[in-house]
N, C-alpha and C positions, 0 to 999 in steps of 0.2 A: 772436157770430161763430162760424162753423162750425169755425174753426181756433183760436179763443181768442186771436187777436192783433188789435191795433189797426192796421189797414192801410188807408190812404187813397190809392190811386193817383192820379197827377196827369197831365193831358195839357197840351200847350202852349196858349198863349192865342190866341184868335181875336179880332182887334182890331176887326173890323167890328161896328157896332151891332147887337145881337141876333143876331150871327152864330152864337153857340154858347151855348145855355142849358141849365141842368141843374136837376134836382130830386132830392133825397134822400128816399126813402120813410121812413115811420115804422115803428117796431117793430110786429109781428115781422118784417115784410118786409125791414127794413134788415139783418137778420141774414144774408140771402143775396143781396140786391140792393144793390149799392153806390149806383147812381144811374140815373136816366133822363136822356137828353140829346137835344138836337135841334141839328143843324147846318144852317144856312140858307146856301145858296150863291148869291151874286148872279149877275147876267147875265155871261156870258163863260166862258172856259176857266180853270179854277182847279186848284190842287194842294192837297191836304190831307195834312199829315205827321202820322202817328199814332205815339205813344210806346208802347214795350212795357211791359206792366204785369202780365203773368201771368193776366189776367182774360179771360173769355169775353163777347163782345158779340153780342146779337141785334139786327140792324139792318133797318129797313123804309124803303123809298122812299115818301115821302108823296105822290108823284105817280103811284104805281103800287102798289096794294094787294097785288098778287101778287108783287111784288119784295121778298122777305124773305130775308135771308141771315145767316150766322153768321161772325164773325171769331174764330178761336181764338188762343191765346197765341202770341207770336212773340218773337224774341230781339234784334231791332234795329229801328230806325225803318222804318215802311212809308209809302210815298207813294201816294196815290190821285188820279188825274186825274178831275176832275168838271166837267161842263158845266152852267152855270146859265142861268136860275134853276132851282134844285133844292132839295129839303129832305129830310133823313133823320132818323128817330127811332130811338133806340137804348136798349137795356136793358143796362147794364153790371153783371154779376154780381160778387159778392165772390169771393175765392179759393175754388174748389170750390162756390160757391153755386149754379151751374147744376145740380148733382146733386140739388137739391131737386125739380126738375121734369124732369130728364133722367137716365135710368139707363144709357143706352148709353155705354160708355167713349169718350172723345174720339178715341182712335186710330182708331175705326171710323166716325167722322162723315163723313170725306171720301167714302167709298164710298156711304154712305146719302144724302148731300146732292147726289150727282152728278146726280140727277133730281128735279124738283119733286115727283113723286108719292111719293117716299120721305121728304120733309121732315118729315112727321108722325111718322116713326120716331125723330126726334131732338127736335123741339119738340112738346109736347102740343097736339093739335088745338084745345082750348079756348083756349090761349094764342095760337095762330096766328089763330084766328077773332076773338079780342078785338082783336088788332093790326089786322087787316083792317077790322073794324067801326069802330075809332077813326079810320081813314083815310077810309072811305066816308062816315061821319057828319060828317066835316070838323070834328072836335072841336079845341078849343084845346089847347096843350101840356099845361097842368095837367089839363084834362078827360081827355086821352088817358092821362096817367099814372095817374089814378085808375081809369079803365076797365080798363087793363091790369093794374093792381095787384089788382083784384078777381079777375081770371082766374088770376093767379099764386097768390094765396092759396088759391083753390079747387083748383088743380092740385097744390099743394105736398104733399109726403109726406116722411116721415122719410128723410133721405139715408143711403146706405150709404158712410160715409167710412172709408177704411182708416186705422186709428189709427197705423200705422207712417208713412204719408205725412204725417199731421197732425203727428207728432213731428218729422219732417224740416223741415216748414214753420216750426214754432216755433223749431227750432234755427237756421235761416237768419235768422229775424227777430231773435232775441235775440243772435246773433253777427255782426250786420251789419257791425260795425267790426273784426272779426277776420279772420284768414286762414282761411276755411272749408276744412276738410280732410275729404274724403269717402272715407277709407280704410275697409277692412273693419272696423277697430277702432271707428272713429267710427260707422259705419252699424249696428254691432251694438247701439249704444245706442238706435237706432230700432226694433230688432227684426228686421233683415234684413242681407243682405250688400250690398256696393257694386254688384254686378251686379244684384241684385234691385231696388235703389233706382233704377238706371238704367231698368230695365224698367217700374217703377211710375210714375215721373215722365213717361216717354214715353207710357204708356197714358193717364194722366189729364190731362197738360198738353201733350203733344206736344213737350216740351223735355227736354234732358238735365238732371240735377241741377245741374250747374255753370251751365248757361244760366239755369235758374230762379233760382239764387242771385245771379247777376250782375244780373238784372233787379230783384230785390228790393233789392239794394244801390243800383242806379241810382235807383229810385223813392224810397228812403229819403233819398238825397242831394238829389233834386229837392225833396222836402218841406222839408229843412233849409235849402236855398238860398232857397226861397220865404218861409220864416219869418225868415231873416236874410240878405238879399241882399248885404250888405256884408262878411260874415264869410267865413272860409276853411272853409266847411262841408265841403268835400271832404277836408280833412286827416284827419278821423276815419275815413274809409272807403277811402282809396287811399294807395299807397306814397309818391307825390310828385305834384306838380302836373302833370307831363307824363303820368303814368299816368292821372290823373283826366281830363285833356283828351282823351286818346286814347280812353278808355272812354266818355266822355260823347258824343263825336262819333260813335262806333260805335253807341251806343244811340239817340241823338236825331237824328243827321244834321246837327247844328249845334253851335256853341259855346254855353256857358251864356248869354252876353250876347245872342246871337242868339235863343235859345229864349225868353228872358224878355222881350225887347224887340221882337221881330218877330212877326208873325202866322203861325201854322202853316197858315192858309188864305190862299193868295196867288194873284194873277192871273198866268197864264203866257202870255197873248196878247202 
């Protein structure tokens, strides 16, 4: 992993048969790509609720090879209205994994992606072409993953990871159950000031340091609940149950029972 932490972000469940399928790549690609995924939207008007995870996703519309877009990190649940039948293919990068193929700081992406002609300034042309080819050739999900993997491996280069940012990420990961303090004194351990850390996380994630840390804690809690659904997994990471419920609803748009028992892709007709 680029940040030397074991981080496996979780999304909510899609209960429709074959509604959401994933594939995790093998090493070395797994060091910067968390997973490939495909969302299959049935006939009708639907809503898909996505969970924050601090990761970058490159997403392609499988019914339109030119419709490729990027979802950057966000700090609370996002809902997307979708009209089916439709299908989307995605590449979910590890934390900072996108930097293996993208050198432009995330903060500058919005301007570059405002027109399709500048999309290649963010996503390498060979990766864009491989995604489009996989759609045009009508490949299966597994075949598409392998086709895109080859282009990512060819486009990959040694990423320029700011070691100060990596230290901050490791700090958040290892202190997930503690009250994270981001004072100048704490930030000096990363090699910068609190103001410099805010600037750095905004540049590379589009989030404040505190937003990034809250999402990390939320994802850690999701993983704990998934492994032990009957336990009080929240107790290790939040002050009390009301604090946990409030934060969980802010992050996911639902209660824990709703998230784990209901589909995050649902019909709105």
